[in-house]
Wavefront OBJ file of the C-alpha trace (Angstrom):
o trace
v 108.534 37.098 34.721
v 106.655 36.432 31.574
v 105.069 33.752 33.529
v 104.264 36.344 36.040
v 102.679 38.490 33.714
v 100.541 35.706 32.088
v 99.051 34.536 35.308
v 97.836 38.556 35.964
v 96.408 38.224 32.666
v 94.206 35.583 34.384
v 93.412 36.967 37.053
v 92.459 39.870 35.588
v 89.685 38.612 33.527
v 88.516 36.708 36.975
v 88.742 40.016 38.414
v 86.917 41.917 35.557
v 84.077 39.834 35.594
v 83.230 39.309 39.113
v 81.040 42.029 39.669
v 78.859 40.092 36.698
v 78.499 37.015 38.874
v 75.928 38.279 41.008
v 73.367 38.095 38.552
v 74.684 34.980 36.537
v 74.311 33.122 40.119
v 70.546 33.395 40.571
v 69.877 32.848 36.603
v 71.682 29.544 37.146
v 69.464 28.632 39.848
v 66.693 29.499 38.182
v 67.603 26.701 35.400
v 68.126 23.933 38.180
v 64.812 24.646 39.299
v 63.547 24.874 36.032
v 65.214 21.284 35.368
v 63.529 20.042 38.451
v 60.274 21.495 36.968
v 61.011 19.441 33.542
v 61.100 16.143 34.976
v 65.108 15.990 35.202
v 67.190 14.522 38.002
v 70.530 15.728 39.447
v 73.011 14.226 36.727
v 70.328 15.164 33.646
v 70.172 18.701 34.557
v 73.826 18.838 35.599
v 74.793 16.874 32.390
v 72.717 19.607 30.295
v 74.321 22.793 31.761
v 78.038 21.075 30.836
v 76.795 20.134 27.738
v 74.720 23.067 26.593
v 75.739 25.874 28.791
v 73.435 27.991 26.637
v 71.557 30.490 29.209
v 68.633 31.854 27.970
v 68.248 29.206 25.130
v 68.719 26.391 28.080
v 66.183 27.737 29.923
v 63.802 27.815 26.686
v 64.697 24.243 26.222
v 64.027 22.885 29.688
v 60.565 24.858 29.318
v 59.788 23.400 26.132
v 60.753 19.950 27.716
v 58.457 20.417 30.580
v 55.528 21.045 27.879
v 56.181 17.927 26.433
v 57.272 19.599 23.119
v 59.302 17.011 20.388
v 62.802 16.911 20.974
v 63.403 18.494 17.220
v 61.480 21.513 18.454
v 63.104 21.829 21.638
v 66.944 21.438 19.631
v 65.465 24.019 16.904
v 64.267 26.374 19.679
v 67.909 26.058 21.402
v 69.711 26.854 18.103
v 67.525 30.091 17.336
v 68.265 31.799 20.387
v 71.808 30.957 20.461
v 72.390 31.596 16.924
v 74.072 35.041 18.014
v 76.926 32.779 19.326
v 78.095 32.575 15.628
v 78.650 36.465 15.158
v 80.226 36.481 18.478
v 82.735 33.694 17.264
v 83.206 35.028 13.677
v 84.015 38.615 15.419
v 86.198 37.404 18.279
v 88.145 34.843 16.084
v 90.604 37.043 14.937
v 92.249 37.599 18.047
v 92.587 33.805 18.698
v 94.394 32.713 15.039
v 97.770 32.335 16.061
v 96.211 29.424 18.352
v 96.396 26.055 17.850
v 92.810 24.023 17.146
v 92.242 22.456 20.352
v 92.556 25.327 22.228
v 90.357 27.290 20.119
v 87.945 25.091 20.671
v 87.860 24.652 24.259
v 88.014 28.772 24.168
v 84.558 28.359 21.664
v 83.088 26.080 24.498
v 82.993 28.587 26.998
v 81.782 31.316 24.827
v 79.123 33.775 26.434
v 77.396 37.151 25.839
v 79.623 39.172 28.680
v 83.290 36.689 28.029
v 82.825 37.784 24.854
v 82.086 41.881 25.601
v 84.645 41.937 28.323
v 87.269 40.532 26.335
v 86.781 42.616 23.135
v 87.028 45.379 25.257
v 89.994 44.662 26.969
v 91.905 43.485 24.059
v 91.290 46.969 22.432
v 92.441 48.849 25.629
v 95.088 46.456 26.475
v 96.927 44.880 23.548
v 99.780 43.313 25.897
v 97.609 41.004 27.489
v 97.675 37.003 26.848
v 94.542 37.140 25.075
v 93.054 33.423 25.508
v 94.352 33.356 29.137
v 92.682 36.719 30.021
v 89.575 34.887 28.404
v 89.577 32.059 29.817
v 89.717 33.667 33.212
v 86.707 35.590 32.575
v 84.823 32.734 30.522
v 85.949 29.495 33.358
v 84.867 31.651 36.235
v 81.121 32.205 34.579
v 81.351 28.269 33.745
v 82.003 27.520 37.325
v 79.265 29.434 38.859
v 76.704 28.493 36.209
v 77.842 24.820 37.025
v 77.585 25.529 40.754
v 74.243 27.364 40.745
v 72.703 24.914 38.347
v 73.244 21.904 41.106
v 71.852 24.209 43.814
v 68.775 25.175 41.797
v 68.107 20.838 41.192
v 68.585 20.996 45.130
v 66.579 23.511 46.228
v 63.631 22.947 43.466
v 63.381 19.152 44.526
v 63.019 20.102 48.217
v 60.276 22.487 47.570
v 56.511 21.513 47.585
v 54.636 21.950 44.262
v 52.382 24.130 45.916
v 54.423 26.770 45.934
v 54.964 26.823 42.210
v 58.189 28.281 41.177
v 57.562 28.081 37.669
v 56.859 31.515 37.931
v 60.342 32.248 38.036
v 61.358 31.293 34.483
v 59.337 33.780 32.665
v 60.572 36.558 35.184
v 64.472 35.677 34.462
v 63.506 36.113 31.062
v 61.598 39.416 31.624
v 65.152 40.495 33.151
v 67.118 39.767 30.582
v 64.984 41.495 27.845
v 64.002 44.744 29.299
v 67.806 45.860 29.586
v 68.500 44.294 25.931
v 65.929 46.076 24.490
v 67.887 49.695 24.463
v 67.836 50.619 20.805
v 65.380 50.457 17.941
v 65.969 47.122 16.341
v 66.412 45.317 19.977
v 62.963 46.688 20.963
v 61.263 45.633 17.597
v 62.649 42.180 18.234
v 61.578 42.089 21.761
v 58.073 43.012 21.333
v 57.505 41.227 17.984
v 58.885 38.023 19.489
v 57.225 37.947 22.697
v 53.521 39.430 20.577
v 54.214 36.069 18.137
v 55.294 34.115 21.168
v 51.615 34.353 23.230
v 49.488 34.560 19.515
v 51.456 31.806 18.728
v 50.830 29.586 22.124
v 48.370 27.515 20.821
v 50.378 26.207 18.149
v 50.707 22.144 17.471
v 54.258 20.374 18.931
v 54.484 23.594 21.104
v 56.268 25.673 18.307
v 54.766 29.180 19.554
v 58.314 29.902 21.401
v 60.062 28.910 18.485
v 57.924 31.243 15.977
v 57.969 33.718 18.391
v 62.243 33.737 18.517
v 62.578 33.548 14.986
v 60.346 36.233 14.355
v 61.914 38.335 16.938
v 65.052 38.126 15.023
v 63.902 38.535 11.318
v 61.831 41.985 12.551
v 65.150 42.832 14.577
v 67.564 42.376 11.242
v 64.697 44.479 9.313
v 64.612 47.070 11.159
v 68.089 47.383 11.501
v 68.578 47.170 7.996
v 65.871 49.073 6.747
v 64.665 51.713 9.337
v 67.999 52.590 11.002
l 1 2 3 4 5 6 7 8 9 10 11 12 13 14 15 16 17 18 19 20 21 22 23 24 25 26 27 28 29 30 31 32 33 34 35 36 37 38 39 40 41 42 43 44 45 46 47 48 49 50 51 52 53 54 55 56 57 58 59 60 61 62 63 64 65 66 67 68 69 70 71 72 73 74 75 76 77 78 79 80 81 82 83 84 85 86 87 88 89 90 91 92 93 94 95 96 97 98 99 100 101 102 103 104 105 106 107 108 109 110 111 112 113 114 115 116 117 118 119 120 121 122 123 124 125 126 127 128 129 130 131 132 133 134 135 136 137 138 139 140 141 142 143 144 145 146 147 148 149 150 151 152 153 154 155 156 157 158 159 160 161 162 163 164 165 166 167 168 169 170 171 172 173 174 175 176 177 178 179 180 181 182 183 184 185 186 187 188 189 190 191 192 193 194 195 196 197 198 199 200 201 202 203 204 205 206 207 208 209 210 211 212 213 214 215 216 217 218 219 220 221 222 223 224 225 226 227 228 229
């Protein structure tokens, strides 16, 4: 009986995240295309997706790699964009406090915005859930779709002539991620400030414009939340 219940919890995570996978698939496809555009091969692109698995920061890193930015700038930009994961981890950690360190490390690896939001909502509304199994059902589904989409994007990107100019897909994806996120004053201020600074600082040496925009956006968003609201 308990095993059936735990299996049901895993399936519930997969079920609840399934509608979101329709949006993740094209995002992953663009990540694969961006990897080809940055000069990565299939093994390198898949390796990056498996090791980094970071969505927006992965795309930003690929864009910087394609522009010839120094490795320190690429890593720094990815870290700044992904700093929200520190807050997510601190928020969800109490729900996994009773599990072993190895399990918690594995769960941390597949942490994403979608898995975090779905899991917290489910934990509050249904305390009887097996928390790690529900979370894993949602998070692992996202991981699998991301890896498959990346491979498909690399294959598509490698077969498309350069003249077609698929590089426009990366900024379009960032716009698609940005606009829905600008739902209150701090996030709107962060998006506008970060975008403006990135454009103004585009000519900085070592491709530091994107990093400057990311840091500025975070600072303005925090300042707006603390001092304005």
